[in-house]
C-alpha positions as CSV (number, residue, x, y, z in Angstrom):
1,X,6.9,-25.2,0.8
2,X,5.5,-21.7,1.6
3,X,4.9,-21.4,5.4
4,X,1.6,-19.9,6.4
5,X,1.3,-17.6,9.4
6,X,-1.9,-16.7,11.1
7,X,-2.8,-13.0,10.6
8,X,-5.6,-10.6,11.3
9,X,-7.0,-10.7,7.7
10,X,-8.4,-14.2,8.5
11,X,-9.4,-13.5,12.1
12,X,-12.6,-14.7,13.6
13,X,-14.5,-13.6,16.6
14,X,-16.2,-16.3,18.7
15,X,-18.6,-16.1,21.6
16,X,-18.3,-19.1,23.8
17,X,-20.3,-20.2,26.9
18,X,-19.2,-22.7,29.4
19,X,-19.5,-23.7,33.1
20,X,-17.9,-21.3,35.5
21,X,-15.3,-23.6,36.8
22,X,-11.5,-23.8,36.8
23,X,-10.0,-25.1,33.6
24,X,-12.9,-24.4,31.3
25,X,-11.1,-21.4,29.6
26,X,-7.8,-23.4,29.5
27,X,-9.5,-26.1,27.5
28,X,-10.8,-23.6,24.9
29,X,-7.3,-22.0,24.6
30,X,-5.7,-25.5,24.2
31,X,-8.1,-26.4,21.5
32,X,-7.3,-23.2,19.6
33,X,-3.6,-23.7,20.0
34,X,-3.8,-27.4,18.9
35,X,-5.6,-26.2,15.7
36,X,-2.7,-23.7,15.2
37,X,-4.8,-20.6,15.7
38,X,-3.3,-17.5,17.2
39,X,-5.4,-16.2,20.1
40,X,-5.4,-12.4,20.0
41,X,-7.9,-11.2,22.7
42,X,-10.2,-12.6,25.4
43,X,-13.1,-10.5,26.8
44,X,-15.3,-11.6,29.6
45,X,-18.9,-10.7,28.6
46,X,-20.9,-12.2,31.4
47,X,-20.3,-14.4,34.4
48,X,-22.7,-16.0,37.0
49,X,-22.1,-18.7,39.6
50,X,-23.1,-21.2,36.9
51,X,-21.7,-20.0,33.5
52,X,-19.1,-17.7,31.9
53,X,-19.5,-16.1,28.5
54,X,-16.4,-14.8,26.7
55,X,-15.6,-13.3,23.3
56,X,-12.4,-14.6,21.7
57,X,-10.6,-13.2,18.7
58,X,-8.4,-15.7,16.9
59,X,-6.1,-15.2,13.9
60,X,-6.0,-17.9,11.2
61,X,-4.0,-18.2,7.9
62,X,-6.9,-19.0,5.5
63,X,-10.7,-19.4,5.5
64,X,-10.3,-23.2,5.7
65,X,-8.0,-22.8,8.7
66,X,-10.5,-20.5,10.4
67,X,-13.2,-23.1,9.8
68,X,-11.0,-25.8,11.4
69,X,-10.5,-23.7,14.5
70,X,-14.2,-23.1,14.9
71,X,-14.8,-26.9,14.5
72,X,-12.3,-27.6,17.2
73,X,-14.0,-25.3,19.6
74,X,-17.4,-26.7,18.7
75,X,-16.2,-30.2,19.5
76,X,-15.4,-29.3,23.2
77,X,-17.6,-30.9,25.8
78,X,-19.6,-28.5,28.0
79,X,-18.7,-25.6,25.8
80,X,-21.3,-23.9,23.6
81,X,-20.3,-21.8,20.6
82,X,-23.0,-19.1,20.8
83,X,-21.9,-17.4,17.5
84,X,-19.0,-16.4,15.4
85,X,-18.1,-14.1,12.5
86,X,-15.3,-13.3,10.1
87,X,-13.9,-10.0,11.4
88,X,-12.7,-8.8,8.0
89,X,-16.0,-9.4,6.3
90,X,-17.7,-7.7,9.3
91,X,-15.5,-4.6,8.9
92,X,-16.5,-4.3,5.3
93,X,-20.3,-4.6,5.9
94,X,-21.9,-1.6,4.2
95,X,-18.6,-0.3,2.9
96,X,-15.9,1.6,4.8
97,X,-16.5,5.2,3.9
98,X,-19.4,7.7,3.9
99,X,-20.0,11.1,2.5
100,X,-21.0,13.8,5.0
101,X,-21.8,17.4,4.9
102,X,-19.5,20.1,6.3
103,X,-22.2,22.7,7.0
104,X,-25.4,22.3,9.1
105,X,-28.7,22.7,7.3
106,X,-31.1,23.7,10.1
107,X,-32.8,26.8,8.8
108,X,-34.3,28.2,5.7
109,X,-31.4,30.7,5.7
110,X,-28.9,27.8,5.7
111,X,-30.6,26.2,2.8
112,X,-30.8,29.4,0.8
113,X,-27.0,29.8,1.0
114,X,-26.0,26.2,0.6
115,X,-28.4,25.6,-2.3
116,X,-30.7,27.7,-4.3
117,X,-30.8,30.7,-4.7
118,X,-27.5,31.5,-3.1
119,X,-25.5,28.8,-4.7
120,X,-26.1,30.5,-8.1
121,X,-23.7,33.3,-7.1
122,X,-21.0,30.7,-6.5
123,X,-21.6,29.1,-9.9
124,X,-21.3,32.5,-11.6
125,X,-18.0,33.2,-9.7
126,X,-16.5,29.9,-10.9
127,X,-17.8,30.4,-14.5
128,X,-16.0,33.8,-14.5
129,X,-12.8,32.3,-13.0
130,X,-12.6,28.5,-13.1
131,X,-9.6,28.4,-10.8
132,X,-11.9,29.4,-8.0
133,X,-13.4,25.9,-8.0
134,X,-10.3,25.0,-5.9
135,X,-11.5,27.3,-3.1
136,X,-15.3,27.2,-3.5
137,X,-15.8,23.4,-4.0
138,X,-14.4,20.2,-2.8
139,X,-12.0,20.1,-5.8
140,X,-9.0,21.4,-3.9
141,X,-9.0,18.6,-1.4
142,X,-10.5,15.7,-3.3
143,X,-8.8,12.8,-5.1
144,X,-10.4,10.2,-7.4
145,X,-9.0,6.7,-6.8
146,X,-9.4,5.2,-10.3
147,X,-9.0,1.5,-11.1
148,X,-10.1,-0.9,-13.8
149,X,-9.6,-3.9,-11.5
150,X,-7.1,-5.6,-13.7
151,X,-4.4,-6.0,-11.1
152,X,-6.1,-6.1,-7.7
153,X,-3.4,-6.5,-5.0
154,X,-1.7,-9.8,-5.8
155,X,-4.9,-11.5,-6.9
156,X,-5.0,-10.6,-10.6
157,X,-7.7,-9.4,-12.9
158,X,-10.8,-9.4,-10.7
159,X,-12.7,-6.6,-12.4
160,X,-14.2,-3.3,-11.3
161,X,-16.7,-4.5,-8.7
162,X,-14.2,-6.6,-6.9
163,X,-11.7,-3.7,-6.8
164,X,-14.1,-1.6,-4.8
165,X,-13.0,-2.8,-1.3
166,X,-9.4,-1.9,-2.0
167,X,-10.3,1.5,-3.4
168,X,-12.6,2.2,-0.4
169,X,-9.7,1.3,1.9
170,X,-7.4,3.6,0.0
171,X,-9.9,6.4,0.5
172,X,-10.0,5.7,4.2
173,X,-6.2,5.9,4.4
174,X,-6.2,9.2,2.5
175,X,-8.6,10.7,5.0
176,X,-7.1,9.2,8.1
177,X,-3.4,10.0,7.5
178,X,-3.6,13.2,5.5
179,X,-7.1,14.7,5.7
180,X,-7.5,14.3,2.0
181,X,-11.1,13.4,0.8
182,X,-11.0,10.6,-1.7
183,X,-13.6,8.5,-3.5
184,X,-13.3,5.2,-5.4
185,X,-14.0,5.3,-9.1
186,X,-13.9,1.7,-10.4
187,X,-14.4,1.6,-14.2
188,X,-16.1,-1.3,-15.9
189,X,-13.7,-1.2,-18.8
190,X,-10.0,-2.1,-19.4
191,X,-9.7,-0.2,-22.7
192,X,-7.0,2.4,-22.4
193,X,-8.9,5.0,-24.5
194,X,-12.1,4.6,-22.5
195,X,-10.3,4.9,-19.2
196,X,-8.5,8.0,-20.3
197,X,-11.6,9.6,-21.7
198,X,-13.7,8.8,-18.6
199,X,-11.1,10.3,-16.3
200,X,-10.9,13.4,-18.5
201,X,-14.7,13.8,-18.3
202,X,-14.8,13.7,-14.4
203,X,-11.6,15.7,-13.9
204,X,-13.5,19.0,-13.1
205,X,-14.6,17.4,-9.8
206,X,-11.1,16.4,-8.5
207,X,-7.8,18.0,-7.6
208,X,-6.0,14.8,-8.4
209,X,-6.3,11.2,-9.5
210,X,-4.7,8.2,-7.8
211,X,-4.4,5.4,-10.4
212,X,-4.6,2.0,-8.6
213,X,-4.4,-1.7,-9.5
214,X,-4.2,-1.2,-13.2
215,X,-2.0,-3.9,-14.9
216,X,1.2,-3.1,-16.7
217,X,2.1,-2.1,-19.3
218,X,-1.3,-0.5,-19.8
219,X,-0.9,1.6,-16.6
220,X,2.2,3.4,-18.1
221,X,0.3,4.7,-21.1
222,X,-2.8,5.7,-19.0
223,X,-0.7,7.7,-16.6
224,X,1.3,9.4,-19.4
225,X,-1.7,10.3,-21.4
226,X,-3.7,11.7,-18.4
227,X,-0.7,13.8,-17.4
228,X,-0.6,15.2,-20.9
229,X,-4.4,15.6,-21.4
230,X,-5.6,16.9,-18.0
231,X,-4.6,19.8,-15.8
232,X,-4.9,18.0,-12.5
233,X,-2.4,15.8,-10.5
234,X,-2.0,12.3,-11.8
235,X,-0.2,9.6,-9.6
236,X,0.0,5.9,-10.1
237,X,0.6,4.6,-6.5
238,X,1.6,1.1,-7.5
239,X,4.5,2.7,-9.3
240,X,5.6,5.8,-7.5
241,X,4.3,5.2,-4.0
242,X,6.1,1.8,-3.9
243,X,9.3,3.3,-5.3
244,X,9.3,6.2,-2.8
245,X,9.0,3.8,0.3
246,X,11.5,1.4,-1.1
247,X,14.1,4.2,-1.7
248,X,13.5,5.5,1.8
249,X,14.0,2.1,3.4
250,X,17.0,1.2,1.2
251,X,18.6,4.6,2.1
252,X,18.5,3.7,5.8
253,X,19.4,0.0,5.2
254,X,22.6,1.0,3.3
255,X,23.6,3.3,6.2
256,X,23.5,0.3,8.5
257,X,25.7,-1.8,6.3
258,X,28.0,1.1,5.3
259,X,27.4,0.7,1.6
260,X,26.8,3.4,-1.1
261,X,23.8,3.4,-3.4
262,X,26.1,4.2,-6.3
263,X,28.2,1.1,-5.7
264,X,25.8,-1.7,-4.7
265,X,24.6,-4.3,-7.1
266,X,20.8,-4.3,-7.0
267,X,18.5,-7.1,-8.2
268,X,14.8,-6.3,-8.7
269,X,12.5,-9.3,-9.3
270,X,9.3,-8.2,-10.9
271,X,9.1,-6.0,-14.0
272,X,5.6,-4.8,-13.6
273,X,4.5,-1.3,-12.6
274,X,6.2,-1.4,-9.2
275,X,9.5,-2.9,-10.4
276,X,9.9,-0.5,-13.3
277,X,9.2,2.5,-11.1
278,X,11.6,1.3,-8.4
279,X,14.3,0.9,-11.0
280,X,13.7,4.4,-12.4
281,X,13.7,6.1,-9.0
282,X,16.8,4.3,-7.7
283,X,18.6,5.3,-10.9
284,X,17.5,8.9,-10.4
285,X,18.9,8.6,-6.8
286,X,22.3,7.4,-8.0
287,X,22.1,3.7,-8.4
288,X,24.3,2.4,-11.2
289,X,24.1,-1.4,-11.1
290,X,20.5,-2.6,-11.5
291,X,19.5,-5.9,-12.9
292,X,15.7,-6.5,-13.3
293,X,14.2,-9.9,-13.7
294,X,10.7,-10.9,-14.8
295,X,9.2,-14.4,-14.9
296,X,11.4,-15.3,-17.9
297,X,14.6,-14.2,-16.3
298,X,17.0,-11.3,-16.6
299,X,15.9,-8.4,-18.8
300,X,18.6,-9.0,-21.3
301,X,19.4,-7.2,-24.5
302,X,19.5,-10.6,-26.1
303,X,15.7,-11.0,-25.5
304,X,13.2,-10.0,-28.2
305,X,10.1,-10.1,-26.0
306,X,10.6,-6.9,-24.0
307,X,8.3,-3.9,-24.1
308,X,9.7,-0.4,-24.2
309,X,9.6,-0.1,-20.4
310,X,11.6,-3.2,-20.0
311,X,14.0,-2.4,-22.8
312,X,15.1,0.7,-20.9
313,X,16.6,-1.6,-18.3
314,X,17.9,-4.4,-20.5
315,X,21.5,-5.4,-19.7
316,X,24.2,-7.4,-21.5
317,X,23.9,-10.3,-19.0
318,X,21.4,-13.0,-19.5
319,X,20.1,-15.9,-17.4
320,X,17.6,-16.3,-14.6
321,X,17.1,-15.0,-11.1
322,X,19.6,-17.4,-9.6
323,X,22.3,-16.0,-11.9
324,X,21.4,-12.4,-11.1
325,X,21.6,-13.0,-7.4
326,X,25.3,-14.0,-7.3
327,X,27.2,-11.3,-5.4
328,X,24.2,-9.0,-5.3
329,X,24.1,-6.6,-2.4
330,X,20.4,-5.9,-2.6
331,X,17.3,-8.0,-3.5
332,X,14.1,-6.1,-4.1
333,X,11.1,-8.4,-4.7
334,X,7.8,-7.2,-6.1
335,X,6.9,-10.5,-7.7
336,X,5.4,-13.7,-6.4
337,X,5.5,-15.9,-3.3
338,X,8.3,-18.4,-2.8
339,X,10.4,-17.5,-5.9
340,X,13.5,-16.7,-3.9
341,X,15.4,-19.6,-2.3
342,X,17.9,-19.9,0.6
343,X,20.4,-21.1,-1.9
344,X,20.1,-18.0,-4.0
345,X,20.4,-15.8,-0.9
346,X,23.5,-17.6,0.1
347,X,25.3,-16.5,-3.1
348,X,24.7,-12.8,-2.3
349,X,27.5,-10.5,-1.1
350,X,28.3,-10.0,2.6
351,X,25.9,-7.8,4.6
352,X,23.2,-8.4,2.0
353,X,19.8,-6.7,2.1
354,X,16.6,-8.5,1.1
355,X,13.2,-6.7,0.6
356,X,10.8,-9.6,-0.1
357,X,7.6,-7.5,-0.7
358,X,5.2,-9.9,-2.4
359,X,2.0,-9.7,-0.4
360,X,0.5,-11.4,1.6
361,X,3.2,-14.2,1.1
362,X,6.7,-12.9,0.4
363,X,9.2,-14.2,-2.1
364,X,10.9,-15.9,0.8
365,X,9.9,-16.3,4.5
366,X,12.2,-14.0,6.7
367,X,12.8,-16.9,9.2
368,X,14.6,-18.9,6.5
369,X,17.3,-16.3,5.8
370,X,17.9,-14.4,9.1
371,X,21.4,-15.9,9.4
372,X,22.3,-15.1,5.8
373,X,21.5,-11.4,5.5
374,X,22.0,-8.2,7.4
375,X,18.5,-6.7,6.9
376,X,15.1,-8.0,5.8
377,X,12.0,-6.1,4.9
378,X,8.6,-7.3,3.7
379,X,5.2,-5.9,2.8
380,X,3.6,-7.4,5.8
381,X,2.6,-5.7,9.1
382,X,3.5,-8.7,11.2
383,X,7.2,-8.5,10.5
384,X,9.6,-5.6,11.1
385,X,10.3,-3.1,8.4
386,X,7.0,-3.1,6.6
387,X,7.3,-1.5,3.1
388,X,3.9,0.1,3.0
389,X,2.7,2.7,0.5
390,X,0.7,4.5,3.1
391,X,4.0,6.0,4.3
392,X,4.1,7.9,1.0
393,X,0.8,8.6,-1.0
394,X,-1.2,10.5,1.7
395,X,1.6,13.0,2.3
396,X,2.6,13.2,-1.4
397,X,-1.0,14.3,-2.3
398,X,-1.3,16.5,0.7
399,X,1.8,18.5,-0.2
400,X,0.9,18.7,-3.9
401,X,-2.7,19.8,-3.3
402,X,-1.6,22.4,-0.7
403,X,0.7,24.2,-3.1
404,X,-1.5,23.5,-6.2
405,X,1.3,21.7,-7.9
406,X,0.9,21.4,-11.7
407,X,2.3,17.9,-11.8
408,X,4.3,15.3,-9.9
409,X,8.0,15.0,-10.6
410,X,10.8,12.6,-9.9
411,X,12.4,15.3,-7.7
412,X,9.2,15.3,-5.5
413,X,9.5,11.5,-5.1
414,X,13.1,11.9,-4.1
415,X,12.2,14.5,-1.6
416,X,9.4,12.4,-0.2
417,X,11.7,9.4,0.2
418,X,14.3,11.5,2.0
419,X,11.7,12.8,4.4
420,X,10.5,9.3,5.3
421,X,14.0,8.1,5.8
422,X,14.9,11.1,8.0
423,X,12.2,10.2,10.5
424,X,14.3,7.3,11.8
425,X,17.0,9.0,13.8
426,X,20.6,7.7,13.4
427,X,20.6,6.5,17.0
428,X,17.4,4.5,16.3
429,X,18.5,2.8,13.1
430,X,18.7,-1.0,13.5
431,X,18.2,-4.1,11.3
432,X,14.6,-4.2,12.4
433,X,14.0,-0.5,12.2
434,X,14.7,1.2,8.9
435,X,11.4,2.9,8.2
436,X,9.0,4.7,10.6
437,X,5.7,3.2,11.6
438,X,2.7,3.8,9.3
439,X,1.1,5.2,12.5
440,X,3.8,7.7,13.2
441,X,1.9,11.0,13.1
442,X,5.0,12.8,11.7
443,X,5.1,10.9,8.4
444,X,2.4,12.6,6.3
445,X,3.2,16.1,7.4
446,X,7.0,15.6,6.7
447,X,6.3,14.1,3.3
448,X,3.8,16.8,2.5
449,X,6.3,19.6,3.4
450,X,9.1,18.0,1.4
451,X,6.9,17.7,-1.7
452,X,5.6,21.3,-1.2
453,X,9.2,22.7,-0.9
454,X,10.4,20.8,-4.0
455,X,7.4,22.0,-6.0
456,X,8.0,25.6,-5.0
457,X,11.7,25.4,-5.7
458,X,11.2,23.8,-9.1
459,X,8.5,26.3,-10.2
460,X,5.7,23.6,-10.2
461,X,3.6,25.3,-7.4
462,X,0.8,27.7,-8.1
463,X,0.7,28.7,-4.4
464,X,4.0,29.6,-3.0
465,X,3.1,30.8,0.4
């Protein structure tokens, strides 16, 4: 059975009022604990000789669990629940991003330059030299986050409207971590030709496109066609962002267990966009023994149901995940909750590494295998070693935009991964510290500089200074 852990995504904020006497707060805390809630913060709002009013933030593991915690507090004698709200829904009220002006419009002179008639001169300058749009408009620092809503997080095909909160969040991360302006473009179509044509039509506005939450194998063709048919940066984060961070984390993990990437046996569970990109980048970095599994088992040459992406990693061996795991040095999961068992992990090689990255519930709970493996990573923020794409994509775009790179390359991804890995000093490396924090301010600048240097060295940069 998959164990559920309270986390901030299901947190509630409650305002409670009770008599100002010893033990009142303890009773509330006990009720929350009995309901298996995780109390995060307590703030005293008001206190008189008669009553105390406090705000409590409590983490739950589901909406039903949050409701049960609220019910438990409501049932307490002498305690009034004055109000409560779901903190995640509250955070999203009205959306998470805004568009603001960079220049003040306070006088007629300001207006004459920012808009008509002065703006006409800028239009003419760009018409004469379209490349100047990078310096005279938002194009040089703006990314379109494009999704068709067909693979939203781990939730499936939710459609364009339901994809919006994720894309807004992505835009927020671009701005917060790298100063890149980004805007969600959620398309009400899942037709490859329509997606490609739509992005081509809006390309003049943007310096790059971040493709997001588009299901495989459709995402592969969309990325390839847009790279061929537009002259702006195209990046599918579910593929390349994930692969970059996985390589960075694995680089440091292998240092700790004194194993070489070229020698280890790697099992990747999940043959969608992320799994295929991880396999390709690891191969580019020097991995030689990679077995990829999908929901039907090992990608075997004996199978007749493999698309071209999967065929590229087909092997002679056949069987299921349990077969692939025997004597594996590394497990990389980008698949589904609970698919990995303790028994499978027990068959791995000594000093094994497990990255269980299904989100929000990993392929196996870390607590179950701590005694079986050397290093564990997940996609969650409440465990050590979070494999989070935000370590990669803001800096990757920052560096490419700054040097006006013509395209992204595998060499840029390798450089980005090396930069991330290097931020954990050798003396700091530990089983619970193989990647820097997403809040480490060094990350985006280091990744950006690595990408920029690779682009310049490979002739992909339009700006070399």
